[in-house]
C-alpha atoms as one frame of an Amber mdcrd trajectory, in Angstrom:
protein
  85.989  91.599  70.008  89.492  91.264  72.011  90.007  87.752  73.602  89.948
  88.154  77.033  92.849  86.323  79.087  91.621  84.176  82.094  93.583  84.941
  85.242  94.921  81.322  86.513  96.731  80.397  89.508 100.222  78.586  89.646
 101.713  76.887  93.073 104.895  78.473  94.415 106.904  77.723  96.962 109.683
  80.353  97.335 112.946  79.371  99.295 112.333  79.920 102.915 108.260  78.868
 102.880 109.746  75.343 104.145 110.106  76.742 107.427 106.292  76.359 108.143
 105.012  73.490 108.980 101.203  74.129 107.957 100.901  72.611 104.064  97.643
  74.030 103.669  96.499  77.756 103.247  93.867  77.121 106.141  96.942  76.038
 108.796  98.663  79.764 108.182  97.459  83.161 109.429  98.640  86.802 108.195
  99.946  88.043 111.543 100.944  91.664 110.501 102.061  93.652 107.848 104.375
  96.855 107.769 104.766  99.199 104.954 106.059 101.913 103.677 107.518 103.632
 100.360 110.785 101.334 100.296 109.561  98.314 101.984 106.747  95.584 102.521
 106.719  93.145 105.216 104.411  90.393 105.826 104.606  87.905 108.669 102.731
  84.671 108.688 102.404  82.364 111.449 101.294  78.695 111.198  99.040  76.574
 113.863 102.266  75.413 114.947 103.936  78.584 116.276 106.540  78.842 113.029
 106.892  82.310 112.030 108.317  83.576 108.916 108.674  87.313 107.402 108.351
  88.307 104.028 110.126  90.985 102.831 110.210  93.019  99.267 113.085  95.712
  99.954 114.356  96.463  96.538 113.046  99.669  94.238 111.091  98.930  91.502
 110.839 100.956  88.154 107.795 102.425  89.910 110.480 103.996  92.257 108.696
 102.366  95.476 109.388  98.529  96.830 106.502  97.135  95.013 103.769  98.343
  92.247 100.660  97.105  94.441  99.594  95.398  97.075  95.914  94.449  97.763
  94.143  92.897 101.048  91.095  91.007 100.502  88.731  88.088 102.282  88.292
  84.803 100.757  84.737  86.004 100.690  85.404  89.018  99.063  87.315  87.499
  96.015  85.950  83.693  95.755  86.572  83.882  92.078  89.799  83.392  92.744
  89.254  79.829  93.918  88.050  78.808  90.841  90.773  79.272  88.771  92.770
  76.840  87.120  95.798  75.872  89.084  99.255  75.220  87.044 101.366  72.604
  89.142 105.475  73.832  88.634 107.502  70.682  87.918 109.272  71.129  91.223
 105.907  71.468  93.151 106.424  69.203  96.402 102.944  68.224  98.460 104.344
  67.971 101.551 105.758  71.726 101.551 103.437  74.657 101.877 102.574  76.945
  99.367 101.704  80.420  97.905 100.273  81.098  94.441 101.448  83.031  91.894
  98.452  84.390  89.433  98.906  84.445  86.020  97.630  86.724  84.002  95.839
  88.984  86.642  93.516  91.394  84.997  94.086  94.416  87.198  97.749  94.788
  85.720  95.808  96.760  82.667  95.303  99.833  84.806  99.144 100.170  84.392
  99.652 100.148  80.729  98.583 104.127  80.233 101.681 104.882  82.555 104.778
 105.766  80.691 107.223 104.617  83.512 106.086 100.981  82.739 107.012 101.385
  78.889 109.212  98.243  77.725 109.031  96.327  81.113 105.888  94.312  81.292
 108.137  90.789  81.203 109.073  91.960  84.845 106.200  92.079  87.327 104.942
  88.928  88.879 101.657  88.632  91.134 102.322  86.798  94.373  99.166  85.600
  96.070  99.377  84.878  99.743  96.461  82.752 100.949  96.158  82.179 104.524
  92.982  80.999 106.699  90.629  83.513 106.018  92.161  86.180 103.474  94.239
  86.689 100.436  97.119  89.297 100.331  98.398  90.163  96.552 101.879  91.614
  95.923 102.599  92.824  92.492 106.728  92.826  92.207 109.501  92.679  89.817
 111.399  90.349  92.234 110.483  87.923  94.290 110.813  88.682  98.186 113.517
  87.654 100.530 111.628  85.100 103.207 113.142  84.741 106.784 112.289  82.547
 109.808 111.436  84.274 112.897 112.637  83.070 116.013 111.244  83.482 119.325
 112.446  86.405 120.783 112.732  88.289 117.622 111.561  91.634 116.646 109.454
  91.924 113.965 109.297  95.481 112.407
């Protein structure tokens, strides 16, 4: 019998997240999502009106901007909250955070696609947990995060 590898969460504080003041997922809201084959953009706002844009706009091996994205509610994935959480050495308790999912079980669905042969060290699984929702993105790179100022057009 094969050993099953348990999913784990790891705190993740990518550059740009510091523009949010809400330090807990319950203080941020997934404001909007825009996607095309070459682009994925999330806009997140905190309880204080600070808004950031998270942009995936590079081609991956899959010839899309990301391998996968999944939307769910906290009620739909309560199992994510019972996972162990790794804390990197540079983690700051005073800054907001997202997560990376380590050993994400859904990655196995890509094992039979020849396009992904030899690149299993590349994909990262980014988990954006907001007040009531989860948005999971599988990508070969970290996104760009920029602050959205009042009056900025959000695409």
